[in-house]
N, C-alpha and C positions, 0 to 999 in steps of 0.2 A: 754325141753319145749313142751308141748303137741301140737299135730298137727293131722289133717286128710285129706283126699282127695275128692274133689266132682269130680264125674265122671258122666257119662251118657253112659251105656252100657245095649245092649240087650242080654237076656238068649237065645243063637241059640237054645238049646234043647226045651225050653219052645216054642220057635217061631214056630219050626218044629211040635210040638205037637198041637198046635192051628191050624195051617195051616190043619193039617191032621183032627182034629176035623171040621174044616169049611168043608172039602170035604167029610166027613162021613154026615154031615148034609145036605150038597147040594144033596148027591145022595139020602136021604131020602125025600127031600120034594116036594111036589106034583106039585107046579107050577112048576118046573125044569126038570120034565120029558120029554122025548124025546125032549131036548135042550142041544145043544153042549155048556155046560157050565164047566170051570174047574179053578184051582188054581193049581200053579207051584210055588214051591219054588226054587230059586237058589241063594245060600249063602244068603243075606240080601235083596233080592228083590221076593216080591211075584208077579206073573204075574195072573191078574184076567181077564178071557177072556169069552164072551158071544156073544148071537147073538144079543141082543139090549142093548141101553145105560141103561134103565131102571133097566135092569137085572143086569148090573154093580153094580147100587147103591145098590140093596138088596144083592147083593153079600158082597159088602164093608160093610154092616151091621152086615152081618153073620160072616164075618171075625173078626169085632170089637167086637161082642159079647165073639166070641172064645179066642180072645187075652185077654179082661177082666176076661174070666174064669180061664185062664193059667196065670194069675199077670203079663201080659206083658201091659204096659202101653199104651193106644191108642193114647196118645200125640206124641208119638215117631214116629207115621205114617206120612210120607210123599208122597202125593200124585201126579202123573204127570196127564195132560188131558188126556182122553180118546183117543185111536188111532183106525180108520176104516182100515181094510184089507179085502176085499172081503165082505164076508157076516157075520164076525165077528166083535166085539169090543173088545179091550182088553186095559189095564189100568196096569202099573207098579205101585207097592208100595213099596215104601224105607224106611226103617227103619234108623232112626238117631242114629248113634254110635259114641261116643265122643262128645266132646264140641267143636262147631266152635268157631274161635277167636273173632267174633264179640260178641257172647252170652257171652263169657269168660270175655271179658271186662266189659259188661254188670253187671256181677255179682260182678267184681272187684269193678266197681263204686258203687254198690248198698252196698256192704260191708263197703267202705270208707265214703259214705253218712250216714251210720247209726253209727258213732262214735263209734264203738265197737273197744276195743285195739287190733286188731289181724292185722296180715298182710296175703295177699293173693297173691301167686303168680302162672302164667300161667305157666303150665308145660307140651308141646305138648297139648294132646286131654283132659288135666284134670288140676284141679286147687288145690294146696296145701295152706291151711289155718295154719298157727301157732298162738298160743297166749300164753300168760303166766298163763290163768285159764281156767281150763275144762267148766265152765259156761259161759264163754265167747265165745269158740267154740260152746256151745251147742245154744247160741242165734244166731250164725250165720247159723247154721243148720237151726233152725226154719224161720230165714229170707229169707234164700234161697227156703225152702218148701213153704212159703207162697205167694213169688214171683211168679207172672204169666210170666214164659219165654218161654214158647211154647214149652218146652220137659220136662220128668221127668229126675231126679239127684238123685243119690245115694252117699251115705257117707261111705267111705273105709278107711282102713288104720288108724284106731283111734288109736294114741299112747299119753302114759303119759309121 
């Protein structure tokens, strides 16, 4: 029986490269010279720090651009509110990895409401979709791609 998995993963190598590119661009920007501003990557959290809140917003734009160039979907970003400490402002940027149970349930409901003859099962942080025909599975892929669920999805493990 044909099946595939719906996952939401971040390529950590591409994330590291995007942060490195953002650091490089930050060092060449004229408006950030003589300013204490930095990007720090720690596992899947990027700490953005600068002297003012508007600079944090500019740095977030630089980071989003770098992520887009490295094919890391900016929808996977989850930002926390900026925190102030002394003369610096910092903001943690988390990257969504895996599908949360609530979003997985929404996907399952979306598939059931579409009346496509497939079964969807939640398996931890991913979903397994099985059906009798490949065309039905491809319809489900298209349905999930077009649905706006707030995070990017990848389709892996396609088996006939």
